C-alpha positions as CSV (number, residue, x, y, z in Angstrom):
1,X,0.0,0.0,0.0
2,X,3.0,2.3,-0.5
3,X,0.9,4.1,-3.1
4,X,-1.1,5.7,-0.2
5,X,1.8,7.9,0.8
6,X,1.7,11.5,-0.1
7,X,5.4,11.4,-0.9
8,X,6.8,8.4,-2.7
9,X,10.4,9.2,-1.7
10,X,10.2,9.7,2.0
11,X,8.1,9.2,5.1
12,X,7.3,12.0,7.4
13,X,9.2,11.4,10.6
14,X,8.1,13.0,13.9
15,X,9.9,13.1,17.2
16,X,7.1,14.9,18.9
17,X,5.1,13.2,21.7
18,X,1.4,13.4,21.6
19,X,0.3,14.1,25.2
20,X,-3.1,14.2,26.8
21,X,-6.2,12.1,26.4
22,X,-8.8,14.6,25.3
23,X,-10.5,12.3,22.8
24,X,-13.4,13.7,20.9
25,X,-15.1,10.5,19.8
26,X,-17.2,8.3,22.1
27,X,-15.2,5.2,21.4
28,X,-12.1,6.9,22.7
29,X,-13.3,6.8,26.3
30,X,-11.9,3.3,26.6
31,X,-8.4,4.5,26.2
32,X,-8.8,6.9,29.1
33,X,-10.4,4.4,31.5
34,X,-10.6,6.2,34.9
35,X,-9.7,3.0,36.7
36,X,-6.2,3.3,35.4
37,X,-4.2,5.6,37.7
38,X,-1.4,6.4,35.2
39,X,-2.0,7.4,31.6
40,X,0.8,9.8,30.8
41,X,0.1,10.0,27.1
42,X,-2.1,8.5,24.4
43,X,0.0,5.4,24.0
44,X,0.5,3.8,27.4
45,X,-1.4,3.1,30.6
46,X,-0.2,1.5,33.9
47,X,-2.6,-0.1,36.3
48,X,-2.1,-1.0,39.9
49,X,-1.6,-4.6,39.1
50,X,1.6,-3.6,37.2
51,X,0.2,-4.3,33.8
52,X,1.4,-1.9,31.1
53,X,-1.1,-1.5,28.3
54,X,0.3,-0.2,25.0
55,X,-2.2,1.5,22.7
56,X,-1.7,0.3,19.1
57,X,-2.9,2.7,16.4
58,X,-2.4,0.3,13.6
59,X,-4.5,-2.7,12.6
60,X,-3.0,-6.1,13.5
61,X,-3.7,-8.4,10.6
62,X,-0.7,-10.7,11.1
63,X,2.1,-8.4,10.1
64,X,3.2,-7.7,13.6
65,X,2.8,-4.0,14.5
66,X,1.2,-4.9,17.9
67,X,4.5,-6.6,18.9
68,X,6.8,-4.1,17.2
69,X,5.1,-0.9,18.6
70,X,4.9,-2.5,22.1
71,X,8.6,-3.4,21.8
72,X,9.6,0.2,21.1
73,X,7.6,1.6,23.9
74,X,8.4,-1.1,26.5
75,X,12.2,-0.7,25.8
76,X,12.2,3.0,26.3
77,X,9.9,2.7,29.4
78,X,12.1,-0.1,30.8
79,X,9.0,-2.3,31.3
80,X,9.3,-6.0,31.7
81,X,8.1,-7.8,28.6
82,X,5.8,-10.0,30.7
83,X,4.0,-6.9,31.9
84,X,3.0,-5.8,28.4
85,X,-0.5,-6.0,27.1
86,X,-1.9,-4.3,23.9
87,X,-5.1,-2.6,23.1
88,X,-6.3,-1.1,19.8
89,X,-6.7,2.6,19.6
90,X,-10.1,4.2,18.9
91,X,-10.8,6.0,15.6
92,X,-9.2,9.4,16.4
93,X,-7.0,11.3,14.0
94,X,-5.6,14.0,16.4
95,X,-4.1,11.3,18.6
96,X,-3.6,8.3,16.4
97,X,-3.0,9.4,12.8
98,X,-0.4,7.7,10.7
99,X,2.3,10.4,10.5
100,X,2.9,9.5,6.9
101,X,-0.7,9.7,5.8
102,X,-2.2,12.5,8.0
103,X,-5.1,10.2,9.1
104,X,-5.3,6.9,10.9
105,X,-4.3,4.1,8.5
106,X,-2.1,1.1,8.0
107,X,-0.3,0.5,4.7
108,X,2.8,1.1,2.8
109,X,4.7,-0.9,5.4
110,X,4.7,2.3,7.4
111,X,3.7,1.2,10.9
112,X,7.2,1.1,12.4
113,X,8.7,3.9,10.4
114,X,6.0,6.5,11.2
115,X,5.7,5.4,14.8
116,X,9.4,4.9,15.7
117,X,10.1,8.2,17.4
118,X,6.5,8.6,18.6
119,X,6.5,5.4,20.6
120,X,10.1,6.0,21.9
121,X,9.1,9.3,23.2
122,X,5.9,7.9,24.8
123,X,7.8,5.2,26.6
124,X,10.7,7.5,27.7
125,X,8.2,10.0,29.0
126,X,6.4,7.4,31.1
127,X,9.8,6.2,32.4
128,X,10.8,9.7,33.4
129,X,7.6,10.3,35.3
130,X,7.8,7.0,37.2
131,X,11.4,7.8,38.1
132,X,10.4,11.2,39.3
133,X,7.6,9.7,41.4
134,X,10.1,7.4,43.0
135,X,12.6,10.2,43.7
136,X,9.9,12.3,45.4
137,X,8.6,9.4,47.5
138,X,12.1,8.6,48.7
139,X,13.5,12.1,48.9
140,X,16.4,11.4,46.5
141,X,17.5,13.1,43.3
142,X,16.1,11.7,40.1
143,X,19.7,10.9,39.0
144,X,19.9,8.4,41.8
145,X,16.9,6.5,40.6
146,X,17.1,3.4,38.3
147,X,14.3,1.9,36.2
148,X,14.7,-1.7,35.0
149,X,12.2,-4.4,34.1
150,X,9.2,-2.7,35.6
151,X,10.9,-1.8,38.9
152,X,11.9,1.6,40.1
153,X,14.7,1.6,42.7
154,X,17.3,3.8,44.5
155,X,19.6,2.1,47.0
156,X,17.4,0.1,49.4
157,X,14.3,1.7,48.0
158,X,12.2,-0.3,45.5
159,X,8.7,0.0,44.0
160,X,6.9,-1.5,41.1
161,X,5.3,0.5,38.3
162,X,1.9,-0.2,39.8
163,X,2.9,1.0,43.2
164,X,4.1,4.3,41.8
165,X,1.3,4.8,39.2
166,X,-0.9,7.1,41.3
167,X,2.0,9.3,42.3
168,X,3.3,9.5,38.7
169,X,-0.2,10.5,37.5
170,X,0.1,13.8,39.3
171,X,3.3,14.8,37.6
172,X,3.8,16.9,34.5
173,X,5.2,14.9,31.5
174,X,8.7,16.1,30.4
175,X,8.7,18.3,27.3
176,X,11.7,16.4,25.8
177,X,12.2,13.0,27.5
178,X,15.7,11.6,27.3
179,X,15.8,8.7,24.9
180,X,18.0,5.6,25.4
181,X,21.1,5.2,23.2
182,X,21.2,2.0,21.2
183,X,23.7,0.3,23.6
184,X,21.1,0.7,26.4
185,X,18.3,-1.1,24.5
186,X,17.3,-4.4,26.1
187,X,14.3,-5.4,24.0
188,X,14.8,-3.7,20.6
189,X,16.7,-6.1,18.4
190,X,15.8,-9.2,20.3
191,X,13.6,-12.2,19.4
192,X,10.6,-11.4,21.6
193,X,7.5,-13.6,21.6
194,X,4.7,-11.9,19.8
195,X,2.2,-10.3,22.1
196,X,-0.8,-12.0,20.4
197,X,0.6,-15.5,20.0
198,X,-1.0,-16.9,23.1
199,X,-4.4,-15.5,22.5
200,X,-4.4,-16.5,18.8
201,X,-3.4,-20.0,19.9
202,X,-6.1,-20.5,22.6
203,X,-8.8,-18.8,20.5
204,X,-9.4,-15.8,22.9
205,X,-8.2,-13.2,20.4
206,X,-11.2,-11.5,18.9
207,X,-11.7,-11.2,15.2
208,X,-14.8,-9.6,13.6
209,X,-15.9,-13.1,12.7
210,X,-16.1,-13.9,16.4
211,X,-18.3,-11.0,17.3
212,X,-21.8,-11.9,18.6
213,X,-24.5,-9.4,19.7
214,X,-27.9,-10.0,21.2
215,X,-30.5,-10.5,18.5
216,X,-27.9,-10.2,15.7
217,X,-28.9,-10.8,12.1
218,X,-26.6,-12.4,9.6
219,X,-26.3,-11.5,5.9
220,X,-25.2,-13.0,2.6
221,X,-25.0,-10.8,-0.5
222,X,-25.2,-11.7,-4.1
223,X,-23.2,-9.3,-6.3
224,X,-23.7,-8.8,-10.1
225,X,-21.8,-11.3,-12.3
226,X,-19.9,-8.5,-14.0
227,X,-18.5,-5.3,-12.6
228,X,-20.8,-2.4,-13.1
229,X,-24.0,-4.4,-13.3
230,X,-27.1,-4.0,-11.1
231,X,-30.2,-6.0,-10.2
232,X,-33.2,-5.2,-12.4
233,X,-35.6,-7.9,-11.1
234,X,-35.5,-10.0,-8.0
235,X,-37.7,-13.0,-7.4
236,X,-37.2,-13.9,-3.7
237,X,-40.0,-16.2,-2.9
238,X,-37.8,-19.3,-2.7
239,X,-35.2,-17.5,-0.6
240,X,-37.8,-16.3,1.9
241,X,-39.1,-19.9,2.1
242,X,-35.8,-21.1,3.5
243,X,-36.1,-21.7,7.3
244,X,-34.3,-19.0,9.2
245,X,-34.4,-16.4,6.4
246,X,-35.9,-13.1,7.6
247,X,-35.8,-10.7,4.7
248,X,-34.4,-10.0,1.2
249,X,-33.4,-6.4,0.3
250,X,-32.0,-5.0,-2.9
251,X,-29.1,-2.5,-2.6
252,X,-27.0,-0.7,-5.2
253,X,-24.3,-3.2,-4.5
254,X,-26.4,-6.3,-4.9
255,X,-29.1,-8.4,-3.3
256,X,-28.9,-9.1,0.5
257,X,-30.4,-12.0,2.3
258,X,-30.9,-11.6,6.1
259,X,-31.2,-14.6,8.3
260,X,-31.0,-15.9,11.9
261,X,-27.6,-17.6,11.1
262,X,-25.1,-17.4,8.3
263,X,-25.9,-20.9,6.9
264,X,-29.5,-19.9,6.4
265,X,-28.4,-16.7,4.8
266,X,-26.2,-18.6,2.4
267,X,-29.0,-21.0,1.5
268,X,-31.3,-18.2,0.9
269,X,-28.9,-16.5,-1.3
270,X,-28.5,-19.7,-3.4
271,X,-32.3,-19.7,-3.8
272,X,-32.5,-16.2,-5.3
273,X,-33.6,-15.6,-8.9
274,X,-32.1,-12.3,-10.0
275,X,-32.1,-10.7,-13.4
276,X,-29.2,-8.4,-13.9
277,X,-28.8,-5.3,-16.0
278,X,-25.3,-5.4,-17.5
279,X,-25.7,-2.5,-19.9
280,X,-23.1,-0.4,-18.0
281,X,-20.9,-3.4,-17.0
282,X,-17.3,-4.1,-17.9
283,X,-17.8,-7.0,-20.4
284,X,-14.3,-7.3,-21.9
285,X,-12.4,-10.5,-21.3
286,X,-8.9,-10.7,-19.8
287,X,-7.5,-11.5,-23.3
288,X,-9.2,-8.5,-24.8
289,X,-7.8,-6.3,-22.0
290,X,-4.3,-7.7,-22.5
291,X,-4.4,-6.9,-26.2
292,X,-5.6,-3.4,-25.6
293,X,-3.0,-2.7,-22.9
294,X,-0.2,-4.3,-25.0
295,X,-1.1,-2.0,-27.9
296,X,-0.8,1.0,-25.6
297,X,2.5,-0.2,-24.2
298,X,3.9,-0.2,-27.7
299,X,3.9,3.6,-27.6
300,X,6.1,5.7,-25.4
301,X,3.4,6.9,-23.1
302,X,3.9,9.5,-20.3
303,X,7.6,9.9,-19.4
304,X,8.5,8.7,-15.9
305,X,12.2,8.9,-16.3
306,X,14.7,9.3,-19.1
307,X,18.4,9.7,-19.6
308,X,20.7,9.8,-22.7
309,X,19.4,8.7,-26.1
310,X,17.9,5.3,-25.7
311,X,16.8,5.0,-29.3
312,X,20.3,5.6,-30.6
313,X,21.8,3.3,-28.0
314,X,19.6,0.4,-28.9
315,X,20.1,1.0,-32.6
316,X,23.9,0.9,-32.2
317,X,23.9,-2.0,-29.7
318,X,25.8,-5.2,-30.6
319,X,22.9,-7.3,-29.4
320,X,19.3,-6.5,-28.4
321,X,16.3,-8.3,-27.0
322,X,12.8,-7.3,-26.4
323,X,9.9,-8.8,-24.5
324,X,6.2,-8.3,-23.5
325,X,5.2,-9.2,-20.0
326,X,1.6,-10.0,-19.0
327,X,0.4,-9.8,-15.4
328,X,-3.1,-10.9,-14.4
329,X,-5.6,-9.5,-12.0
330,X,-4.9,-10.9,-8.5
331,X,-7.3,-11.2,-5.6
332,X,-5.9,-10.5,-2.1
333,X,-7.7,-13.7,-0.7
334,X,-7.1,-13.2,3.0
335,X,-8.2,-16.1,5.2
336,X,-10.8,-13.8,6.9
337,X,-13.0,-12.2,4.2
338,X,-14.5,-8.8,4.5
339,X,-16.8,-8.5,7.5
340,X,-18.3,-6.0,9.9
341,X,-20.9,-5.9,12.7
342,X,-23.0,-2.7,13.1
343,X,-25.4,-2.0,16.0
344,X,-27.5,1.1,16.9
345,X,-28.5,1.3,20.5
346,X,-29.8,4.3,22.5
347,X,-28.9,6.6,19.7
348,X,-25.3,5.4,19.7
349,X,-23.7,3.6,16.8
350,X,-21.1,0.8,17.4
351,X,-19.1,-0.8,14.7
352,X,-16.9,-3.9,15.1
353,X,-14.4,-4.6,12.3
354,X,-10.8,-4.9,11.4
355,X,-10.2,-1.6,9.7
356,X,-7.1,-0.4,7.9
357,X,-8.5,3.2,7.7
358,X,-10.4,3.5,11.0
359,X,-11.4,7.2,10.8
360,X,-12.2,7.0,7.1
361,X,-14.4,3.8,7.3
362,X,-16.2,5.0,10.4
363,X,-16.8,8.3,8.7
364,X,-18.2,6.5,5.6
365,X,-20.5,4.4,7.8
366,X,-21.7,7.5,9.7
367,X,-22.4,9.4,6.4
368,X,-24.4,6.4,5.1
369,X,-26.5,6.2,8.2
370,X,-26.8,9.9,9.0
371,X,-25.1,9.5,12.3
372,X,-22.8,12.2,13.9
373,X,-19.3,11.0,14.4
374,X,-19.3,11.9,18.1
375,X,-22.2,9.4,18.5
376,X,-20.2,6.6,16.9
377,X,-17.4,4.2,17.9
378,X,-15.3,1.8,15.9
379,X,-14.1,-1.2,17.9
380,X,-10.9,-2.4,16.1
381,X,-10.6,-6.2,15.9
382,X,-7.8,-8.5,14.9
383,X,-8.0,-9.2,11.2
384,X,-7.2,-12.5,9.5
385,X,-5.0,-11.0,6.8
386,X,-5.6,-8.2,4.3
387,X,-2.6,-7.7,2.0
388,X,-4.1,-4.3,1.1
389,X,-7.7,-5.4,0.7
390,X,-9.2,-3.9,3.8
391,X,-8.8,-0.3,2.8
392,X,-10.1,1.2,-0.4
393,X,-10.1,4.8,-1.7
394,X,-14.0,4.9,-1.5
395,X,-14.4,2.7,1.6
396,X,-16.8,0.5,-0.4
397,X,-17.2,-2.4,2.0
398,X,-17.9,0.0,4.9
399,X,-20.6,1.7,2.8
400,X,-22.0,-1.7,1.8
401,X,-22.2,-3.0,5.4
402,X,-23.8,0.3,6.5
403,X,-26.3,0.1,3.6
404,X,-27.2,-3.5,4.6
405,X,-27.8,-2.4,8.1
406,X,-29.9,0.6,7.0
407,X,-32.0,-1.5,4.6
408,X,-33.0,-3.8,7.5
409,X,-34.2,-0.7,9.4
410,X,-31.5,-0.6,12.1
411,X,-33.7,-2.5,14.5
412,X,-31.2,-5.2,15.1
413,X,-27.4,-5.6,15.0
414,X,-26.4,-6.8,11.5
415,X,-23.3,-8.9,10.8
416,X,-22.4,-8.4,7.2
417,X,-20.0,-11.0,5.9
418,X,-18.6,-11.7,2.5
419,X,-18.4,-15.4,1.5
420,X,-15.3,-16.6,-0.2
421,X,-16.9,-16.2,-3.6
422,X,-17.8,-12.6,-2.8
423,X,-14.2,-12.1,-1.9
424,X,-12.5,-13.7,-4.9
425,X,-15.1,-12.1,-7.3
426,X,-15.3,-8.8,-5.5
427,X,-12.9,-6.8,-7.5
428,X,-10.3,-4.4,-6.0
429,X,-7.7,-6.6,-7.6
430,X,-4.0,-6.1,-8.2
431,X,-4.3,-4.4,-11.6
432,X,-3.9,-6.3,-14.9
433,X,-0.7,-4.9,-16.3
434,X,1.4,-5.1,-19.5
435,X,5.0,-4.2,-19.8
436,X,7.0,-3.9,-23.0
437,X,10.8,-3.8,-22.7
438,X,13.8,-3.4,-25.0
439,X,17.4,-3.7,-24.0
440,X,20.8,-3.7,-25.6
441,X,24.4,-4.5,-24.8
442,X,27.7,-3.5,-26.5
443,X,30.4,-5.8,-27.8
444,X,31.9,-6.1,-24.2
445,X,28.6,-7.2,-22.8
446,X,27.7,-4.0,-21.0
447,X,24.1,-2.8,-20.9
448,X,23.9,0.4,-23.1
449,X,20.2,0.9,-23.4
450,X,17.0,0.2,-21.5
451,X,13.4,1.1,-22.7
452,X,10.4,0.1,-20.7
453,X,6.7,1.1,-20.9
454,X,3.9,-0.2,-18.7
455,X,0.1,0.0,-19.2
456,X,-2.3,-0.5,-16.3
457,X,-5.3,0.9,-14.6
458,X,-4.9,3.4,-11.8
459,X,-6.8,2.6,-8.6
460,X,-6.6,6.3,-7.7
461,X,-8.5,7.5,-10.8
462,X,-12.0,8.8,-10.1
463,X,-11.6,8.6,-6.4
464,X,-11.0,11.3,-3.7
465,X,-7.3,10.2,-3.7
466,X,-6.8,11.0,-7.4
467,X,-5.0,14.3,-6.8
468,X,-2.6,12.7,-4.4
469,X,-2.0,9.5,-6.4
470,X,-1.7,10.9,-9.9
471,X,0.8,13.7,-10.4
472,X,1.2,15.4,-13.8
473,X,-0.4,12.4,-15.5
474,X,1.9,9.8,-13.7
475,X,0.7,7.2,-11.2
476,X,3.9,6.2,-9.5
477,X,2.5,2.9,-8.3
478,X,2.4,1.6,-11.9
479,X,6.2,2.0,-12.5
480,X,7.5,2.3,-8.9
481,X,11.2,1.3,-8.4
482,X,12.1,1.2,-12.1
483,X,14.1,4.4,-12.0
484,X,15.7,3.7,-8.7
485,X,17.7,0.4,-8.7
486,X,20.2,0.5,-11.6
487,X,22.1,3.0,-13.6
488,X,21.8,2.6,-17.3
489,X,23.6,5.1,-19.5
490,X,20.6,5.4,-21.8
491,X,17.1,4.7,-20.5
492,X,13.5,5.5,-20.9
493,X,10.6,4.6,-18.5
494,X,7.1,5.4,-19.6
495,X,3.5,4.5,-18.6
496,X,-0.1,4.5,-19.8
497,X,-3.0,4.9,-17.4
498,X,-5.7,2.7,-18.9
499,X,-9.4,2.8,-18.6
500,X,-11.3,-0.2,-17.2
501,X,-14.4,-1.1,-15.3
502,X,-12.7,-3.6,-13.0
503,X,-12.1,-2.1,-9.5
504,X,-8.4,-2.3,-8.7
505,X,-6.4,-1.7,-5.6
506,X,-3.0,-1.8,-3.9
507,X,-1.9,-5.4,-3.3
508,X,1.0,-6.6,-1.1
509,X,3.9,-4.5,-2.4
510,X,1.7,-2.8,-5.0
511,X,3.5,-2.0,-8.3
512,X,6.7,-3.7,-7.1
513,X,4.9,-7.0,-7.7
514,X,5.4,-6.5,-11.4
515,X,8.0,-3.8,-11.9
516,X,10.6,-5.9,-9.9
517,X,9.7,-9.0,-11.9
518,X,10.2,-7.3,-15.2
519,X,13.4,-5.5,-14.4
520,X,15.0,-8.4,-12.5
521,X,14.2,-11.1,-15.1
522,X,15.0,-9.0,-18.2
523,X,18.2,-7.7,-16.7
524,X,19.2,-11.3,-15.9
525,X,18.7,-12.1,-19.6
526,X,20.8,-9.1,-20.7
527,X,23.6,-10.0,-18.3
528,X,23.6,-13.6,-19.5
529,X,23.6,-12.4,-23.1
530,X,26.7,-10.3,-22.3
531,X,28.4,-13.1,-20.5
532,X,28.2,-11.4,-17.1
533,X,27.7,-13.0,-13.7
534,X,24.2,-12.3,-12.4
535,X,25.5,-11.1,-9.0
536,X,28.6,-9.2,-10.1
537,X,26.7,-7.7,-13.1
538,X,24.0,-6.4,-10.9
539,X,26.4,-4.9,-8.4
540,X,28.2,-3.0,-11.1
541,X,25.0,-1.3,-12.1
542,X,23.4,-0.7,-8.7
543,X,22.9,2.9,-7.5
544,X,22.8,2.3,-3.8
545,X,25.4,0.8,-1.4
546,X,22.7,-0.7,0.8
547,X,21.3,-2.7,-2.1
548,X,24.8,-3.8,-3.1
549,X,25.3,-4.9,0.5
550,X,22.2,-7.2,0.7
551,X,23.1,-8.7,-2.7
552,X,26.6,-9.5,-1.5
553,X,25.3,-10.9,1.8
554,X,22.8,-13.2,0.1
555,X,25.5,-14.4,-2.3
556,X,27.6,-15.2,0.7
557,X,25.1,-17.2,2.7
558,X,23.9,-19.1,-0.4
559,X,27.4,-19.8,-1.6
560,X,26.7,-18.2,-5.0
561,X,28.9,-19.8,-7.6
562,X,29.3,-23.0,-5.6
563,X,28.2,-26.4,-6.6
564,X,24.4,-27.0,-7.1
565,X,22.8,-30.4,-6.9
566,X,22.1,-32.1,-10.2
567,X,18.7,-31.2,-11.7
568,X,18.6,-27.9,-9.9
569,X,19.5,-24.3,-10.6
570,X,19.7,-21.1,-8.7
571,X,18.5,-17.6,-9.6
572,X,19.0,-14.2,-7.9
573,X,17.0,-11.0,-7.6
574,X,17.3,-7.8,-5.5
575,X,14.9,-4.9,-5.0
576,X,14.3,-1.9,-2.8
577,X,10.8,-1.1,-1.7
578,X,9.2,0.8,1.2
579,X,12.6,2.0,2.2
580,X,14.0,-1.5,2.7
581,X,16.5,-3.5,0.7
582,X,16.0,-7.2,0.0
583,X,18.0,-9.7,-2.1
584,X,17.1,-13.3,-2.6
585,X,18.5,-16.5,-4.2
586,X,16.1,-19.3,-5.1
587,X,17.0,-22.9,-5.8
588,X,14.6,-24.8,-8.0
589,X,13.9,-28.0,-9.9
590,X,11.2,-29.1,-12.2
591,X,8.0,-29.8,-10.2
592,X,5.3,-32.4,-10.9
593,X,3.0,-29.8,-12.5
594,X,5.7,-28.6,-14.9
595,X,6.3,-25.5,-12.9
596,X,9.2,-24.8,-10.5
597,X,9.5,-26.7,-7.3
598,X,11.3,-24.2,-5.0
599,X,13.5,-26.0,-2.6
600,X,15.1,-23.1,-0.7
601,X,15.2,-19.3,-0.7
602,X,18.1,-17.4,0.8
603,X,17.3,-13.8,1.7
604,X,19.3,-10.8,3.0
605,X,17.3,-7.8,4.3
606,X,18.2,-4.3,5.4
607,X,15.2,-2.6,7.0
608,X,17.1,-0.2,9.2
609,X,17.2,-0.9,12.9
610,X,15.7,-4.4,13.3
611,X,13.1,-3.9,16.1
612,X,12.1,-7.6,16.4
613,X,14.1,-10.0,14.2
614,X,11.5,-12.7,14.9
615,X,8.8,-10.6,13.2
616,X,11.2,-9.6,10.4
617,X,11.9,-13.2,9.6
618,X,8.2,-14.1,9.8
619,X,7.3,-11.3,7.4
620,X,10.0,-12.3,4.9
621,X,8.9,-15.9,5.0
622,X,5.3,-14.8,4.6
623,X,6.1,-12.5,1.7
624,X,8.0,-15.2,-0.1
625,X,5.2,-17.8,0.4
626,X,2.5,-15.3,-0.7
627,X,4.5,-14.1,-3.6
628,X,5.4,-17.5,-4.9
629,X,1.9,-18.9,-4.6
630,X,0.5,-16.1,-6.7
631,X,3.4,-16.1,-9.2
632,X,3.2,-19.9,-9.7
633,X,-0.6,-20.5,-9.7
634,X,-2.9,-17.6,-9.1
635,X,-4.9,-15.4,-11.5
636,X,-8.3,-13.8,-11.8
637,X,-9.6,-14.3,-15.3
638,X,-12.5,-12.4,-16.9
639,X,-14.3,-14.7,-19.2
640,X,-17.1,-14.0,-21.7
641,X,-19.1,-11.0,-20.7
642,X,-16.5,-10.0,-18.1
643,X,-17.6,-12.7,-15.7
644,X,-14.9,-13.7,-13.2
645,X,-14.0,-17.4,-13.6
646,X,-12.6,-18.1,-10.1
647,X,-14.6,-18.2,-6.9
648,X,-12.8,-20.2,-4.2
649,X,-9.5,-21.8,-3.4
650,X,-10.3,-24.7,-5.7
651,X,-10.0,-22.4,-8.7
652,X,-7.9,-19.6,-7.2
653,X,-4.8,-21.7,-6.3
654,X,-2.6,-20.8,-3.4
655,X,0.7,-22.2,-2.3
656,X,0.3,-25.3,-0.2
657,X,2.2,-26.0,3.0
658,X,4.2,-28.8,1.3
659,X,5.2,-26.4,-1.4
660,X,6.7,-23.8,0.9
661,X,10.5,-23.7,0.5
662,X,13.0,-23.6,3.3
663,X,13.9,-20.0,3.9
664,X,17.1,-18.6,5.4
665,X,17.1,-15.0,6.4
666,X,20.1,-12.8,7.1
667,X,19.2,-9.5,8.7
668,X,21.7,-6.7,8.1
669,X,22.7,-4.8,11.3
670,X,21.9,-1.1,10.8
671,X,21.8,2.2,12.6
672,X,19.3,3.7,10.1
673,X,15.7,4.4,11.3
674,X,13.4,1.4,10.8
675,X,11.7,1.0,7.4
676,X,9.0,-1.3,6.1
677,X,9.0,-5.1,6.3
678,X,5.4,-6.3,5.7
679,X,5.8,-6.0,1.9
680,X,9.5,-5.9,0.8
681,X,10.0,-9.7,1.1
682,X,7.6,-10.3,-1.8
683,X,9.0,-8.5,-4.9
684,X,12.3,-10.4,-5.4
685,X,10.9,-13.9,-4.8
686,X,9.2,-14.5,-8.2
687,X,12.0,-13.1,-10.4
688,X,14.6,-15.1,-8.4
689,X,12.6,-18.3,-9.2
690,X,12.1,-17.3,-12.8
691,X,15.8,-16.6,-13.3
692,X,16.6,-20.0,-11.8
693,X,13.9,-21.6,-14.1
694,X,15.4,-20.1,-17.2
695,X,18.9,-21.4,-16.3
696,X,17.4,-24.8,-15.6
697,X,15.1,-25.2,-18.6
698,X,15.9,-22.4,-21.0
699,X,12.4,-21.2,-20.7
700,X,11.6,-17.5,-20.1
701,X,8.5,-16.8,-18.1
702,X,6.9,-13.5,-19.3
703,X,3.3,-14.3,-18.6
704,X,2.3,-15.0,-15.0
705,X,1.3,-17.3,-13.4
706,X,4.0,-19.8,-14.3
707,X,1.3,-22.5,-14.7
708,X,-0.4,-20.6,-17.5
709,X,1.6,-22.5,-20.2
710,X,2.1,-19.5,-22.6
711,X,5.8,-19.2,-21.7
712,X,8.7,-19.7,-24.1
């Protein structure tokens, strides 16, 4: 979701501490619970039982911010890790906005980077106040007070955080708390157990799917078969005859069945007889879209970056190659599909959901229902994955859930849940994209020219985010990273923003999913054509020392150039995204389905100061698995009339556990501020496998997924 950031080159960093708990929205009251004696700022509370509650402003959908943010604050506070608990922040921009977005939101792998100094200051402030409370109680100077593992002490004096909480609450927070130096950190940089591991294991962690309210009604929605369609006639007699079905309502988004339980709602939906008006729908097939986009990519398009005279360089090159790359629509396919629970009681609105844009989605729900924001609360829940799906520029799911609640009259809580088929066929896909590339080398094998043009839809267009996401006719998410990694003496990068009726969206690592694949596989071919080693050749062209360093490190741990088992080959790829640097080497053989069997992936990553190496390794492993599954097997195909052909995991194939390769991760020690880790592990995985596959079989894979069969 890097495309959300107002600046593509840098995150806003803040060292200011947000103090006070004057929360304007009703749901914020929870964060200022009066039973808690010490709440020094918006991010931490200490209770008399010595528990330290860290307020998490980002959604926890498995990527680890609850653990990471708690680690930062706990270290600066000198709390004991066993004391730490987490609680999700209410929807409140003044206190909990993402400093890179200007509003509450999670995306662009920005949770750690935008919160780094904020959480350090919050923890350090709390530590200073507890130390001062101890000093006053014992009549000693603050300099004689020590804080360690949740205990404040001075000589023979000792008190726990809970014992000093009430005293500390009466003190004024320091304007500029003193932060630890890196050598004083005790938690940052260590493999801490995730704060949510136990509750997710024993089932006590609450997801939206777990929410139950008295008298709650369940829904199932039937969407049009093609994007842009709408219901023109609904025959619901058979649906209403299903035991447990309570009502059928037609919304602009589709036809909703309400029932006493989800199974009855699903049965009722299956019994609907709906006539659809598809006169305004997107009816082109995927193949027709590929052809249209490829034709556009044959032209220069809008200039993103250019240097030298690429036309002359390619004309004078000793050898040239060119290629067309095709990338399909991809669904996000999180384990937990889109869901929300909405209840109106006593004039107050409550919403339970896992939201990536808390203030935006609550605002959209309030606007749909005509409720004042101060009379509404969003209760953030754990989310079973997202990969970008849970936040859209128009907040469509939030509006749909609110519309379903409104259509039922608001008399009962409504749990609006998408079934798997809704999710796979629901749009907001990774955009279908076509790249056309030409490259040339001189007689010595050096790359002398690089020309690349991409054609794709922009998910910013015709949304409130258009002015932010499209600057001077350029949507940076379509071509991100292409001008950053390598220096070519003559180059041209261009793009076309295409029209299309299929709703698209950022998808884990956004444009890097295809830009890295094209550049890393095509460059690999050029280096091989010129007789260059894939690692040494890349290093010679790389612009940044940190990218060179991760490439050198992965080559070291994988023993690049060493002996490889018979019937196997290795490929390499490196990429910078979301401020982090990742290089990978993959070892493959020919699998039983005629696609690569990936045995192992070695990875080196530099994401700045490694807050929690355990989380970093987990996110790298997850990014590799997610990226490989989609590159090898997954695609959303529009058939005749624009109808999506996939609907569940039987047709939208994911990587199976037995297909997950072994992964070895080397984390580069760094003193740079933390950068993203939720997404950067994905972009190099597929090209590293493709490069190994070409070495092994001689086949170039220029149309994903690998299993498609249209590859040379």
